[in-house]
N, C-alpha and C positions, 0 to 999 in steps of 0.2 A: 601184431607184427606189421612193420612198415613195408610197403610193396611199391616197386617200380615196374611199370609195364612198358616194354620197348617194342613199338610197332615197327617192323622192318628190321628185326634183329638178325645180324649176320656175323661173320667171323672177324670183321674189322672193328668199326665203331661200336656196333651193338655189343660185341663181346667185351670190348674195353670198358664201355659204360657199365655193363653188368658187373665186371670185376671191381670197378671203382665204387659203385654204390653198394655192392656186396660187402666190401671191406668196412663200410659204414653201418652195417647191420640190416640192410634191406634184403628182403626176399625179392627175387627177380622172376617176372613173367616174360618169356621170350615169345614174341608173336611173329610168325613168318608164313609165307605162302606154302612152303613144303615142310611137311611133318618130319621127314627123315632128317633134314638139315637142322631143324629146331631141336630135335632129340639129340643129335650128335653134338650140337653146341652146348646143350644142357649137361651132357655127360662130361664134356671137356671142362666146363666151369665147375662141376662137382669135384673134379680132381684138384681144382684150385681152391676148394673150400667155399665155393659160392653156391648158395641155395637157389637154384634156378629150375623153373618148370617150363616145358615146351607147350605152345599152343599154336593153332593153325587158323589163319584168316588171310584173305586177300584184301589189302587196303583199298582196292578199287570197288569192293562190295560193302557198302555202308551197313547193311543189315547184318551181314556175316561178321563184320568187325565189331559191331555193337554187341552181338551175341557172345562173341569170344571174350570181350572185356567183361561182360556180365559173369561168364564162367570164371574168369580170373578173380573177380571180387568174391565169388562164392567159394572157391577152392583155395586161393592163396591169401586173400584178404583185401580190404579196401585199398584202391590204388591212390597212393599219396602223390606219386610222380608219374606222369605220362610223358614218355619220349616218343615223338612221332618223326621217324627218320627213314622211311622206305626209299630205296634208291630208284631214281627215274629209269624207266626202260629206254633202250636205245632208240626206239621209234618215236620217243617224245622229243628227240633232239634234232628235228629237221630244220633246215633254213626257213626263214619267214615266207618267202614266195613259193616254197614247195609245200607249205602247211595248209591243209584244207580243213573245213569244219570237222570232218570225221577224224582228222589227226589230233584234234583237241579233246576228244572224248576221254581218252585215257589219262592225259595229264590232269584234266579237271576232276575226274573221278578220284585220282590219287591225292591231289593236293588241295582240293576244296571239299568234295563230298566226304572223303575219308576223315580228315581232321574234324569236320563239323560233327560227324557221327561219333567219333571217339570222345570228343570233349563232352558232348551231351550225355554220353553213357557214364563217364567217370565223375562228372561234376557233382552229382548228388552225394556221392561218397566222400569227396573232398570237403564239401560243405559240412557233412556230418562230423568229419574229423576236426573241422575248424582250421584246416590248412591244406595246401596242395601246391604242386608246381606242374605246369605244362611247358614242355620243351619241344620246340620245332627246330629241325635241322634241315637247312637247304643249301644249295649251291649258290655260286656267285650271281646267277641270273635272278635270284630272289631279291637282290638289292640293286642290281644294274642290268636291266633287260638287254638281251643280245639278239640281233636278228639271225645269228647262227644257230640259236637254240630256241626257236619261237614257242614251242609247246611248254617248256618249263618256265620261260619268261612270262608267258601269259598266266599260267596256272599259279606260279609262285606269287604273282602280284595279288591274286585273290587270297592266297594263304596269308600273305603279309598283311593285307587289310583285316582279315579275320583275327590274326594275332594281335594287331594293334588295338582293335576294338575290345578284344577279350582282356588285354592287359589293363585297360582302363575300367572296364565293366566289373571285373572280378577282384580288383584290389581291395575293396571293402569287405570281401568275403574271406580274406586271408589266402587267396589263390594267386600265385605269381605266374605270369605268362611271359616267356622269352623265346626269341627266335635267334638261333646261332647260324650265321652265314659262313660257309666254308668255301672261299673262292678256289677254283681249280679242283684238283683231286686230293683226296685224303692220302697222305704219303707217309708210310712208315719211316721213321728216322728224321722227319722234318721237325724243326724246333717248335712250330706252332700247329702243324696239321697231322702230326703223328696221332694214331687212334688213342693212345693212352693220354696224350696231352689234351686232345679234344675232350676226352672223358673227364679229365680234371677241370676243364673249362665248364663243362655242363654241371659238374658237382658244385662249382663256385656259383654258377647262376642260380642253382637251387638253394644253396646255403646262404648266400649273401644278398640275393635279390637286388642286384644293382639297378640303378634307375634306367628307365627306358625299356622297350621291348626288344629292340634289335641290337645284336652284338656281332662284331666281325672277328673271326678266328685269325684272319690274316688280311693284308692289304688287298683291295680289289684291283 
């Protein structure tokens, strides 16, 4: 059975992606920090006919995230698609001149250490399958740094470099890597940034493998 693991699954984009991929026959692993929220989302998706299972891990804890993804492979099946889309915490969004070295720990843990740990954990399974997709979802500061949100601007730059290198390195293994930049907020009802629309964009990135690693959901 084909599996998508969604790191940072929530009621917005995570749920929409689960529904979109679920309609295509994927089983869904929902990974979030809080077990109760993951369980509630899995139950909601089950009512919609989506086979989803809840898992718990903090994206800022690389060892815990890797262990959870190992459990996903053991209990649901090898991960063919990894979506890494945890929402930044509010304290990551300080202005540049108010951002200290300590303020960068969280953003780097979430946007550098977490993605590296997740990819290393799922990549052997993708190689065994002979196919796979890694989807990173980031805000606008991932493509255009802003001094208003220094933490994400700095950490997303690291993630972007990682994604670009992975895109080139893994192409020969049948593994596609893409980064979707969503400028501003995800907005229900927006023609390009509604959760269901973004989930459709992510499906297209997986299915069609367009050239390049970075794609914009809307104008910056």
